[in-house]
Every structure is written in structure tokens, then in C-alpha cells.
N, C-alpha and C positions, 0 to 999 in steps of 0.2 A: 526751392528751399536752399539750394546750394548758395544762392546769392542773398540769403537771409531775408527772404520775403516775410512780411509781418503776419504770420499765422500763429495760432496758439497750439495747434496739434495737427497731425496728419495721419491718414490711413492709406495703406497700400494693399491692393488686392492682386496677388499673383504677379508682382512686379519683378522684373529682372534687376539684379544688382550689379552685374558685370556683363556688359554687352559683348565684349570680345568672347567670353565663355559661351554666351548664348548663341553667338554666330557660329561657333564651332559645333554646338549641339543642333542648331537649326540653320543650315547654310542658306535657306531661302531668305532669311532676314538680310543676309549680306548680298546675295546675288539676285534676289527677286524671284518672282514666280508670275503666274497669270494674273494675279490680283494686286501685286505690289512690285515696284521697281527695284527695291533693295537699297541698303545703305551705300553700297559701292557707287550707285548712280545718283543718289539724292544728297549725300553728304558732300560738301564742297571739298574738292581736291583730295578725295579719299585715298587714292593711290600713294600719295606722298605723306599724308598726315594721319593715316588710320590709327596709329597708336595713340596719338594725342586726342583724336576724335572719340575713340573708345573710352579713354580715361576721363575726358571731360563730361561724358554722358553716362558714366557708371557710378552710382552713388556709393558703392563700396570703397571708392578711392577718396571720397570727400566727406566722410562721416564727421569730421571735426567741425564742419559747417552746420551740422544738423543739431539745433539746440531746442527743438520742441519735441514733445512726446510723440512717438511714432508707433502706430498699431500696424503690425505686419500679419496679413492673413494669406494663407496659401494652402494648396492641396498637395498631399503626398503623391497623388496620382496625376498631377498636371503634366500633360505631355508636351505642351507648348513651352512653358517656362519651368524647368525642373525645380523641385522644392529646395535644392541646394542653394539657390539664389536667396531664398528667405533665411535659411540657416546661416549662411555666410554673412548676410547683412546683420542679422541679430548678433552674431559673434563679434562683428566689428563694432557695433553700437555698444555692446557689453564691455568690450576692451577699452573703449573710449569713455566709459562712465555715462553714456547717454541714456535718457529715459525712453523705454520702448516696451512693448508687449508683443508676444509672438503667439499666434494660434495656428496650428497645423491641423487641417481636416484630413482624416484618414481616407475617406472615399468621396471624391468629387473631381471635377474637371477644372479647367482654366476659368477664372472669374467666379468660381464656387456657385454654379447655378443650382445644385442640389441642396445647398445650405443657405439659400438666398435670405430667408427670414432671420436665421441666426446671425449670418454675416452682417445684415443691416442693423440688427439690434446691437451687435458689438460695436459697430461704427458709431451709431448714435450715442451709445453709452460712453464711448471713448471721447467723443467731442463734448458731451455734456460735462464730463469730469474735468475737462481742461478749461472750463469757463472761469 
């Protein structure tokens, strides 16, 4: 979407909006763990260009390029990606006059498994309204 891919709408479930902030909250994303190598190893020339890499991959910094309606779904209890990512993204979209909707579930985890049916209904409705 940053590069203006031709879509009519988008939905984001528990998405990080600022990868540098996420890396501070979850260092395993940067350094890796038993299941993942980490950004420091998989992003090209991380050591010298990490600021640019974070900015390039963090939608909070390029909301001006987002010109389709975006549905943001997140849980207040998400331990992997804190809800602040959704709130900051919504604030940036609002400041830029971009079309969006935000729904925060009070009790759920990452990807909203406890509210799967409602989550899916909202996404389908969002895409249908963008037709």
C-alpha cells in the first residue's frame, strides 16, 4: 500500500505500526530466538541502515501514501503487538484526513482468536462497503 498498490480497501489485524518501537518492546524481533533469526540478521545491512529500514517498514511514517479505507482491528490485551500501535496508527490517519475505522477488543489475544467470528464479519463488511 505504501507504493499505491491498486486496492479499494484494507484490513489490519494486530498490525505493528512502528517496528522500532515494537523491537524495543519485543527484542526477539530484532535479535531472533529459537524460531526466528531476527531483523538484525535478515534485513540487509541492518547495522548501518537500521533507522532507514525501520522507517521504510513502519506505516506510521508513510500514512500520506495510504489513500484507501483502512480497518484496524486490535486487542487491548495483545502481548505481542501492544494496542498502542493501533491507536497511534489511527491518530496518524486521522491527522492526515485518511479514511479508517478502528475497533479495539477489550479481551482477546494477538490476531483476535476469541472474537474470530466478529472479526471476520467486520472485515467482510468493510470490504463489501468499499465496492
